[in-house]
N, C-alpha and C positions, 0 to 999 in steps of 0.2 A: 804534642802543643794543645791541641783540641779546639775544635771549630769554635767554639763558646769561651775562649779565652781571649782576656784583653790585651792586643799586641800594639807595642810603640814602634814605629820607623822613623828613626833619628836620620837629620842631615850631619853633616858633620863640619864643612866650611861655614863661618860666620852664626853656627848654631851649638853643637858642642864644641868646638874650637873658634877661640877667640881671637880671629885674623885679621879683622878688618882693616886694623892698623897695617898690616902687612901687605893688604890687599890694595890698601891707597898707594901705600909706599912704592909698590911694583907696578902699578897702574902707571904713575906719575914717572918713574924712572924710565919705565917702556916710551912714555908719550913725549920725553926728552930724546930718546933715540929717535923719533921718527915725525920730531917739528910740531907735534900736539902742545897747546897750551897746558899748565899744571890745571888739576880740578882738586875741588874741595869734596872733604867727604859726604856734607849737603850735596853737592851736585851729582856726585857718582851714586847715592842712593835714589837720587830723582832719576836718573836719566839709564841706570842699569837695568839690563832686561836679559834674556834668554829665549833663543839662541845669541849668544856673544855678539857675532855679526852685526846684529841689529842695533847693540848700545854702542857700537862703530859707526852705525848710519845715523844715529843720534847726533853723534858728534861732530862726523863728516860731513852732514847732508846728503850722502849717499852710501850704498853698500859698499866696501871695499871689494878690490880686486882679490882674486884667489891668492897673488903673490903678495897684496898687499896686508890681506889677514893670515897668512902663514907667517910672517915678519913679525905682525902686532903679535899673535898668538906666543911666538918663540920668546920675544923678546918679554911678554910678561912674563913667563911662565919662567924663565931664566930667573929673573928678578925675584917672583913668589918665594921660589923653593929657597931662595938664600936667605930669606926674612922668614920662613915657615916653623924653622927650628926653634926661633925664640918664642914661638906663640905658645901662650898658655890655654888651657880649660877656660870654658865659660864660666863663671862664678857661679858655685853649687853643683856643678855638672856630674863630678866626681861621685859625690854623696847621693844625687838622685839615683844615677845610675845603679850604685849600690843599692840602694834601698827599693829600687824597682826588682831587681833581682832577687832580694832576700823577701818580698812580698809575695813570690810565687808567678807574677805576672813574666811574660818574654820581651824580649826588645831586640831589633836588629838595627845595624847601619847600611845607610843606602847612600853614597855620593858620586858626583860626576868628575870628583878627583881621580887621575889615572888610580887603577887598581894596584899596581906595584910601588906607586907612591904612597897610597892610602893607608894601608895593613901596616906596613912598618912604624908610620908613624902614631898609630893608634896604639899600637905596643908599646911604645916609648913612653906614652900618657899611662901606662899602667890599668888601662881598662878593656882591653881586648875582651876578658874574659867575662865581663857583661853582656855581650850580646850571642845570640844563637846563629847568627850569621852576620858579616860583614860582605859588603860587595861595593868597588870600585867602578869606575868608567873601563870596560873592556874594548872600545869601539862602538859602532851602531849610531844610533842618533844622536845629536848635540842635547836634546832636552830630557826630562826624566821620566817621562811617561813610560816609555818602552823599556827604560831600565826598570821601571816600577813591577812590570809587568812580568818579568822575569825574576824579580826580586821576591815576588808573592809566590809566583810559580816555584819557585825553590825551596821556598818557607815548609810548602808541603800543605798540612792540613790548617793553617791559618783562614778564618773566612775573612774576606775584605772589610763585611760590615760590621768586625771587630777589631777594625785598625785603624789609628790614629798616626798621621803623619806629622812631624814635629820638623820644622825648617822655617828657613830665614826669608825665602823667596815665592813669588808667587807661584814659580814655575813646580814647588812642592804642592801647592794647594791643586795646580792644574795635574800633576800626577797622580795626586789620591784621588781626585774626582773620576781619574780616567779608567781605575781600578774599584770604582765603588767604596773608597774610603773616605774617613774623614782627615780633616786638617785640622792644624792651629798654627798660625804664625808669629816667630820671635822678632821684635825689631831692633834686633842688636848687631845684626848681621848688615847684609848687600843692601837692604829696600828701606824707603823712608816709610813710616807709619802709615800715610797717606795712601801711598803706592799697594800696601798690602790690603789695607781694607778694601781695594778694589775686587780683590780676590773673592770676597763674599765669606769667608769664612773667620773664625776667632783671632783676634790679633793681641799679643801680650808683651809685658816688657821685660820678663825673667823667664828663666826655664822652670823654675817651682810653681809659675803659674800655669804655664803649657803644661805640664803634667797633670796640674787639679784641673784645667778645662778638659782636656784628652779624655782623665776619668769620667765626667761628665757628659761627654758625648757616645760614649759605647756602654 
């Protein structure tokens, strides 16, 4: 790929996959099981954070116990994966990925979704061939920074200062900064614009704008 080649690292959930409706539905279905009040999209975007137990702390006023967390996490993922198959790609995503590949620039996919769940769903959407590498979570820390280190290392000769991470969460910007890369954050996913702007990186309202801004950054 070469150290001087521009490279995009895409996030999946809430970025390329338009799944915020499934996330809210799964969140409220799991909340119903554990006796929490239902939450709106706006409330979710204001409160959501990574690591996810901190999100529940904002709701509960305390961190969940290990048993509570295991129950909450299990309930959410059970309801989420029931809904995820019905989710489509974000508007314009397929064309942007194809154009990027045809331009000769490289791109990869890094997600905190479980690796064994991520790869099949990306393939079902017909875009797997657009990426030089796809990595989901295989254990380790709950945040993205450690996974980003391993992802870039696996890419080989890509220089971090030529990388732009495109995601929908503040954690994407944190992970990018951790390895010396740039980031652009998209407002269509898990965070409000106001919370994304606190990350100190460009914030955009479409993936087309995200790619345009990324090209200006490197």
